[in-house]
N, C-alpha and C positions, 0 to 999 in steps of 0.2 A: 399826349399831344406834343407836337414838335414846333418850337418857336420858328425855326428857319422855314419849315414847310408852310406854315401859316403866313409868314412874311412874303414868301414867294408867290403864294396864291393872291394875296392882296396887291402885290406889285403887278402881277399878270393882268389883273382887272383894273389897273390904273387908279386904285383907291388911295387916297391921301391920309390913311390912318395906319397906325402900327399894330402889329400883332398883340403887343402888350396892351395898348389902349382898347382894342377890340375885346380882349379877355377881361380887362378891368371893367369895362361897361357891362359886359355879359354877367360877370360875377356880381356887380352891384344890383342888376335887375333880378338875378336869381336869389339874392338875399331877401327879397320881398316875397310875400306869399303869392302874388299874382304877376306872372310874366306878361308884359304887354303883347297884344296880338301881333303888332308890327315890330317885334323885337329884332328881327334880322335887319330891317331897314335902319332901325335906331343904332344898332351895334356897328353896322358898316357905314352909315352916313348916307348911303344911296343904294339903289338897286344894282346888283351885279349884272355884268354883261350876259346876254343870252348864250347858253351853252357853257357857262362858267362852272367850274368845279367848286367855287366858293360856297354856294348855299349848302352843299353836302358837307363840306369841311366845317363850316360854322355850326351846322346841326350836330356834328360829332363833338365839336368843342363844347356845345351846350350840354350834351349828354354826359361828357367826361367831367365837366365842372360841377354839374348838378349832383352826380354820383359822389364826388369828393366832398361837397358841402353837406350832403345828407349822411355820409358814412359815420358810423358810431365812433370810429377812431379819429374822425376829422382829418382826413388825409389831404386836405387842400394844399395845392401848390400853385402860385401865380405863374402864368405863362410868360417867362422872361428868357433872355438870351442865355446860352449855356455858360458855365464857369470859365471856359477857355476864351470867351469873347472878351475884348478889351473892357476894362472897368468903365470907361467913359460910355460905351454902348449900353452896358448893363444899368448904369445910373440913369441915363436918358430913358431907357425902357421902363425902369421902375417909376420914374416921375410920370411918364405917360400912363402907366398902369393905374397909378393913383388918381390921376385926372379922369381917366375912363371910369373908374369905380364910382367916383362922385357923380359923374354924368349919368351913369346907369341907375344909381339910386334915385336921382331926380326924375329921370325918364319913367321910372316905375312908380312914381307917385310919392316918394319920400320928400316932402316939401321943405322940411327943416332938419337937415342932417345934424345940426348942432343940438337939436332937442333930444337926440338919442341919449338914454340915461347910462350912468355908470361907466364901465370901461369902454363901451361902444362909443359913448359921447367923447371921451378923452381921445380915443383912437381917431375919430372923425376930425377933431381939431388938429391932431398931429398929421393926419393924412394930407391936409391942405398944404402944410409946410413941406412934406416929402414931395408932393406934386410940383413944387417949385425948385427942387434940388438941381444943382449944377454939378457936372462931373469935375473931379479934381484935375488940375493941370498936369501934375506929376504924381500919379497914384503911388501910394506907399502900402506896406503891409497893414498898417493901421486903417487905411481907407478900405482895404479889402475886408478886414474884420468888421468895420462899421457897416459896410454894405450887407454882409451876411447877417448881421444883427437886425438891420432894417427889414430884410426879407423875412426873417423869423418873426419879427414884430408884426409885419403885414399879415402873415399867416394867422397869427393869434388874433389880431384885430378883426380880420374878416369873420372869424368864428364868433366873436363877441357881437358884431353887427348882425350876423345871420340870426343868432339866438335872440337878440333884442328885437329885431323886426318881427320875428315869429311870435315872441312873447307879447309884444304890444298888440298884435292882431288878436291873439287869443283872449287878451284882457278887455278888448273893446266890446261894447254891448251889441 
């Protein structure tokens, strides 16, 4: 999937959410065993305009994300701006992705994200802080490395949450 293409489709429909937030919310919902029936409205925040290409694009995004989450190699990648985008844009998108992920989990019925156990629980605590990240005023190479490490941490953390949500359901009577 392409971050810019998704952003353009959202802007064309006058939606006030970012591609990163949309993907974060969708990923959060897909980590749970049951995707809400109104998932598109939840992800987008409203119904797309008639004739919009957005529902098809969002359905492709769902399929792409679900395939990544379920793959044995866990090939998950958050939908974020490309590396050549300014660091400030990437940090803002990363923070939005994290907020969207938390919202998606809540919308799918995970009432207490802090109650997730083990590494998933630790990740959820960290995710709230990452969701409040501010871009650096004068980015350095160290900031670039820190951003790359956060994205990698996000990838691994999503895997832990996905597994924990699935394990919790299997263990329930």
